[in-house]
N, C-alpha and C positions, 0 to 999 in steps of 0.2 A: 716298697714301690709307691704306696699311697702317700707316704710322707714326702717323697720326692716330687710327686705330681702337685701336691698342695703348695710346695715351696717354689716351684719353677716359675710362676708368674712374677713372684717377688724378686727372684734372682734376675729374671729378664728385665724387670723395672730398674733394679740396681745397676745393671750394666749400661743402661741408657741415661741415667741421671748423673750429671757432673756434681759430685759431692765434695766440695773443698772442706778441709778441716779448719774450724774456726781458730783464728789467732795464730796460725802457723806462719813462719817466714816463707812466703810463697811468691810466685812470679805472676805478674799481671798478664791477663789474657790479651790476645792480639787484637780483638775487636771489642769495642765498647758499644753495646746494643747492636742494632743492625746497621744504623746509618751514622754512628758515632765512631770515628776511628782515630787512633793515635797518629800524630803528625810525624811519623818516622818514615825514612826512605823506604820505598817498596822493594829495593834490592834485598831484598831481604830486611881586718888588717892587723896581721898578727904582729907580736913582739919578737924581735930578733933575740935568739939565745946567745949567751956568751960563747966565744970561740967558734962561731959558725960564720960561713961566708955572708957578706953583706950584699943584699940584692937591692937594686934601685926600683922599689915597688911604688907605683903611683895608685892613689885611690881614685877610681874612675868616676866617682860621683861629681857632678858639676854644681851641686846645690849652693856652695858658698861663693861661686863666681859665675854669674849668668853668662852662658855661651849661646852662640847661634846653634840651630839644630844640627847643622853639618859639623860644627866643632864638637858638640856633645857626642854625636855618633862616632866621630873619628877617635875621640878619647876613650869611649866605652868599648869600641870594637876590639881593642887589644885584649880584653878580658873574655871575649867570646871564642870558644874553641869548637873544633869538629870532633865528634866522637865516632869511632869506627869499631864495630863489633865483628870479631872473628869467631868462626866455629869450625870444628873439624870436618874435613871432607873425606868421605869414604869410611869404611868400617875399621874398628880399632885393631883388627887382626892383620890388616894390610901392612906391607913393608914400609910404604911411604904414606904416612898420614899427615896431611898438611892442614893448617888453619887457613881458611879462606874467608874473605870479607862477606858478611851476611847481612849487613845493615849499617846505616849511618844516621847520625842525629847531631845534636848540638849540646853544648855545655857552657857553664859559666864559672870562671875562676872567682871565688868569693872570699878566699881566706889564704893568707900565707903565715906559716908558723915555723920559724927556724928554717930548716932545709926543705920543708914540705909546703906544697901548694895544694889547695883543695878545690875540686870541681864538683858542682852540683849538676845533675842531669836527671832525665826521667828513668825510672826503673825499666820501662818497656824498651828503652833504647839499648840497654846492656843485658837484658835478661838472657840467661843461658849462654853467655859468652865464654869461650875458652881463653880468649885474649882480648884486651881492649887497648886501642891506640888513640891518642889525642893529637889533633893537628892544630898547631899554633898559628897566630896571625902572621908570624914571620915566615911561614912555610915549613918550619921544622915539625917533625913528628916524634913522639915519645910514647913508650908503653906506660899505661896507667895501671895502678893497683886499685882494685875494688875494695873500698873500706867497708861498705855495707849497702843494703838496699831494703826498701819497704814497698811491698806490692800495693797495699791499700792506699797509701798516699801517692803512689807512682813516683817516688823519689829514690835517688841513689847518689852516693858520694864516691868520687875517685880521688886518688892522690898521685901527684906528679912531683918531680924535682922543682924546687922553688926557682931555679935558674931560668925556667921557661916562663915564669909569670912576670910579665912586664907591668901589669896593672891588675887590680881586683875591682869588682863591682860592689858597691856598698848597698846593703839592704835599706829600702825605704819603708814607709808605713802604709801598708795596703789598706788599713782601716780608714785612712783619710781619703781614699778614692771616691769620686762621685761620677755618675753617668755624665758623659760629655767631656771629661778630662782627656787631654791629648796623651797618646802613648805611642811608643815606637817598639817594634819587634825586630830583633836581630838574631839571625840563625843561618842555617845551611839548607835551604830548600832543595830538594831533589839531589842531595849529596854535596860533596866538597867542591864540585865544579862551580857552584854558585855560593861559595862560602861567604859568611858575614853579609848576607843580603839584608837590606833595611826596608821595612815597610812601616807606614805611618797610619794611624787611625785614632779612634777615641775609645774610651771605656763605654761599652754599650750598656752594661749592667754590672752591678756588684752583687755579691752574695747569691749567685746562682747555684743550684744543686743539680748535678748531672748524674744520672744512673749509669754506672759502668759495671762491666763484668770482669772479675778477677779470678785467678785460680783459687782464691779463698772464698769465692762466691760473689754475689751481687753486693755492690757498695754504692754509697752516695758521696760523690766527690764535690767539695765546695770549690767554686772557681770564679774567676773574673771573666766576663764576656767582653770580647773586643771585636771590632771590624777590621783591625790591622790584619793583613793577609798572613795566615799561618798555613804553610804547605808541608807536604811530606819532607822530613828532614829537619824541620824547625823544632821538633820535640827536644826539650831540654834547654832551648835557647832563652834569651832574656826578653822580658817585657819591661820597658823602662818608662818612667814618668818624664816630664819636661825637665826635671833637674838632673836627669841622668842616673837616677837611683833605680835599683832593681826592685820592682814591685810585683813581679810574677815570673814563674817559670812556665813557658809555653808548653802545652801538653796535648791539646785535642783540637779537632775541627769537625764540623758537621760535613759528612761526605754523602750528599744526596742530590739527585738531579734537580736543578733549578734553585738550589740554595747557595747563597754567597754571603761572605762577611760574618760567619758565625765561628769564631775561634775562641778558645778557652785557655786560661792560664791559672796555675795554682798560686794563690796569694802569698806574698812574701812573709806575712805574719804567721802563716802556717808552715811555710818552708823552713824558716829559721830554727824553731825548736826541734823539728824533726831531724834536720841535718846535724844539729848539735848532738842529739842523742845517738845518731848513727856514728858520728866520729868518736864519741865517748865509749859506746858499747858495741858497735858493729851492727846493731839492729835496733828496732823499735819494740820495746816490751809492751805486750798487750795481754789481757786476760785470755786464758785458754780453758775450754771445757772438754774438747776432744770429740766433737761429733761432726758429721756431714749432714747437710740440710737440703730440703727441697720445699718449694712453695706448694701450698695445697692445690693450686690450679695446675701444677705439673704432675699431680698424682692421679693415677687411675681411680675411678669411682669406687671400685670394690674395696679400696684400702681406707676410704673415709665414710663408708655407708653407715657405720655405727655412730658417727658423731651426732650429738644433739643439734637440733636446728638452730639453737641459740649461738653456736660457735660460728663466727663469721670469718675467721681467718686463723692462721697459725703457720708453723713450720714443722714439717715431718722429719724425724730422724731417719736417715737412710744408711748411716754407718756410724759405728762407735769404736773409738780407740779403747780397748779393754784396760789399758794401763792408765788412762786419763781419769780426771776427776769424775766425769760423767759415767765412765765405765764402772768405776769403783762404787759410785752412788746408786747404781742400778738402772740407769737410763738405758732403754732398749731400742733397737730398730723398730720402726713403725709407730713409736710414740709420737705424739703431736704436742709441741709446746705452744701454749696460747698466752702465757703471761710469765714475766720475770719480776719478782718482788712486787707483785700486784699490778704491774703495768702491762697492758695488753700489747701483744706483738702480732701483727697481721700477716707477716711474711718473714723470710729469712733476713732481708735487708734491715727491717726494723729491729730484729733480734740482735744482729751484729752492731747496729748503731747504738742500741741501749748498752750492750755489753762493753763496747769500747769507749763510749762517751760518759757513761754514768758509773761504771765500776772499775776497779783496779785489782791487780794481783793481790791475793790474800783476803779479798772481800768474800763474805758469804752471800750466796744467791739462792733464792727460792724459786723453783720452776713449777708452774702449774701445767700439768700434762694430762692429756686424754690417752688412755690405753684402751683402745676399742671404745666402749661406751662409758668406761669408768674414769672418773676424774680423780687424779692423785696429785700429791705434792712431793717433790724431791728436792732436798737441800744439799748443797755442796759448797766447797771452798774453791775459789778460782785459783788456778796455778798460772805459770808463765809460759808464753809461747817459746821462750828461749831456754826452756828446761833441758 
């Protein structure tokens, strides 16, 4: 009985802390911070292979032939699609279980390879979908296959029959963007009723970092800031430069009273390598240690009272996968990580950022840990999240 009483506060704490496991293939949370929300509806050039049908695919970029804005938009819009997510309605034991529409967003046809066309969209647009449908510029609809998704980058890749792809959008160089450059956003705000809506604006800032909350925990997403209107349903749509090149995937907006013109897109130079890896492997491989984390400011004082005053930050372990590298190396619940390889980490976001940016699968990592008042070091070899 005494042991149960001692453990009960910790058990109650664990039940209230969202502890995503680092590096897992996980789904993006619905809300980014309190006022930062995904722009999803609130309803919830490849080489032709031999002996395959020949499709008349146009490259939608206008960079080699200057066009008027309206001509550029008309040409590019053919590569913008609507993305509809369906989820099961009712319980799985019912006689008639139907998939019902549970959300809409946008997508971009960016590649055709043989009989297949590939669509990039946001992960949060298709998360937990039982079925995904794509709506084309012609008005046709087709079922899409989910190739893979990545929660941390908020990207996903779908595949459809190449016969539906009248054009593709060519990736531009987002590193060349400057504040003040004109941009155009194309997507489906508020659902398919307003499909391929065009809004115009400028690049408000480049290299912004936005804190978002994912099922894998807090993350810092690098984005382009724009004042082109991005509304619910625009998620996964295109941000184009004046040449008609795809320089961003629209993803977020600030939803706060009195705030206007704050939209965000994932830069094309980050989108390209990620979607290539998803198409190749079905996921993005990241280092995995196998723990759930909480920031120290989320932890009740009784669990950090033994820490030395010199400790200014860290991340507490709130769960451990016993079969993971962390579990096998002896990392325990309530351990507090303050450094990786001698680099201080003040919170779980900094820990993940270092883990995913500075290390790779197979690397050895040395964790500085406080276990109560004792400072210890635990070394382990990083495994893969796709194990």
